[in-house]
BATI-381111 format. One record per residue (C-alpha): x, y, z. Coordinates in steps of 0.1 Angstrom, whole numbers, plus 5000, padded with zeros to 4 digits. Each point is the difference from the previous one (the first is absolute). Example, Ala and Ser with C-alpha at 12.3 -4.5 7.8 and 13.67 -1.06 7.14 Angstrom:
BEGIN
512349555078;501450344993;
//
This chain:
BEGIN
852614538840;499149705022;498049754981;496649905013;498849644996;496849864986;498449765024;496649844998;497749774980;499150044963;497550284994;496449865002;498850244973;501949804973;498649655007;497049844982;496849865015;501849685009;502850195018;502649934973;502550274991;501449814970;498250024967;499849724974;503250014980;500349824967;503849974994;502449714993;500949805030;503649975013;502149765019;500950055037;503449835008;500849825032;501450255025;501850025033;501050295023;503750075006;501450315017;497050224992;499849894963;497649774981;502249744982;498949774972;500449635005;502049894970;498449665000;496550145000;499950284974;496449954990;498349905033;496550104991;497950184974;498550335012;496650124989;499350355014;496950025021;498950145034;501650085024;503350064980;500050385001;498450035035;502649775016;502850174982;498950345013;500049875035;503649865000;501550335009;498150035033;502550015030;500849655012;502949815014;500049664983;503350014981;498350014966;498049685005;496750174988;501750134969;501549654993;496549845004;498550254976;502849964974;499749625001;496350044992;500250284974;503550004987;502950245000;499950374988;502949924976;502150295011;503450114988;502950135020;498450354999;497049865020;497850064970;498249764976;502749864977;498050114970;500650375008;503550004982;500750344986;496850175011;499950325020;499449915036;498550245027;501750135031;496849905018;496449934991;499050345014;501750164970;498449804972;496950224994;499850374993;503550035015;502249744983;503749955010;501749704983;503449894989;501749704983;501949745020;503549954986;500549625003;498449724979;497449795019;501049675016;497449785017;500049985038;499349634996;503649954989;501450265023;499049845033;496250045001;497450285003;500450215032;497049985024;500650375007;499350084963;496849805001;498950205030;500750324981;497849904971;497349885024;500050345017;499750184967;497049784990;498350055033;500550384998;498650014964;497049805011;499450225030;500150324979;497649854975;497649915028;500250355014;499450164966;497049774994;498650125033;500850364991;502350025030;503450155004;502949754996;501849925032;503450155006;501549665007;499049874966;501450304982;503249975020;500349634991;499850084963;502750265007;502449735011;503049994977;500149684980;502849765011;501450034964;501050365008;503049875020;501549864967;499650334981;502850234990;500750305023;498750254974;496449955011;500550185033;497950304988;497249764989;499949845034;499750345017;497250104978;498249675007;500450055037;498650354998;497049894980;499249725025;500250255028;497550214982;497749704995;500249905037;499850355015;497350154977;500950114965;496850204997;500950235030;500450304977;496949934980;496750205005;497749815024;497349954973;502549834977;502149815025;497949685000;499949984962;503850064998;500749735027;497849754982;501650064967;503549975014;499249675018;498449864969;503250084981;502149835027;497949684999;499850004962;503750054996;500949735025;497849744983;501250094965;503749995012;499449655015;498549864968;502750174978;502849865021;498449654999;499950014962;496349924999;498550034966;497149894977;500749684981;498349784974;498949675014;498149704986;497549795019;499949625001;497550024971;502350214979;498250335003;502250315003;499550255028;501850285018;501649935034;502650135023;503749905003;501150065036;503249795003;498949865034;499150125034;501250364999;498150084969;496949825011;500050215032;500350324980;496949904979;498149935032;500950345013;498750154967;496849815002;499550105036;500450364991;497249994974;497949755019;500049774970;499849634995;501950014967;500650184967;497850014969;499950184966;497350284999;497249924975;499950374991;503650114995;502049685002;502250135028;500849765028;498350095033;499549855034;496349935007;499050085036;499049715021;496349975009;496949794996;498649904966;501849994967;503250214997;499750324979;501149974963;500850374997;502850205017;499250305022;500850254973;497549844976;497449985027;500550375008;499450074963;496949795000;501449764974;498049695013;496750194996;500950124965;501049654990;496749865014;498050274982;501749914967;499249645005;496450075007;499750234970;501649734978;497749735013;497050234994;501150084965;500649634992;496549925013;498450284979;501749884968;499049635004;497349884976;496649985016;498449654999;496350014996;498149765022;497849754981;496350065000;497549745012;496749984983;
//
């Protein structure tokens, strides 16, 4: 099947009131090395390994998602981006070097309800010591990010995902070329599933159910792609201490690739961060909006936990007031 290509700006449904796609991201900063471009690869300057300290902020995700747009500049735009935000820290499999022995997907279209994965045979070696990160691999990851964002935007607007975006997520990862020959059947199954996504997987569904089926499938594709991105990046919760010595939970992202994955996750839930729920202690992503962020997760809000807690506090306050000794006012006479 001929692959369609995603072309166009970032979906406007995902930006905030200031026009930013990126959300606030509280993670450890990382170093961006000095770089130069050589024969289509980003090479590290051995004399400038820690060129600048990177703190993630807008427009990190937005600019990354735009790198894959067709252009003929020999990789100069990718080089400028990498000099600002750092490398993806890829291995020879074209994956984050932290993936190691994890199951990797044939494509990002088969990471949801249809999941086709395999283990790469060779141990990881960093591209930075193998001649630099290929610009073509950067463009692949940029196209994936742009397609995920486009599908999220269409889902938020309750519109059908574009065939071009689904086709982009159906692109085989460049790591497939290094796999053993026994994944031929998996590759065929992945191609068949992508064709169904692009051509209309709900074609044989009753008309009254087709829209719900389509939306559920597209949600699973977007969810699976983001989860796979974060898993491959090795992103995880970690215990951190502030400058004052107070412990708090934060994210370990191991640099740019993981930070981009967390930005995709926050864009999906329209969140400005993560917080523990005051009702059940589960971590949730409060939706962005005016006023103070909610203290309770959606499940607790649906069960009216905030109202019950408020009622309990009022009853307790009322009981304390009723049991307090009454002080008689002095008489004047």
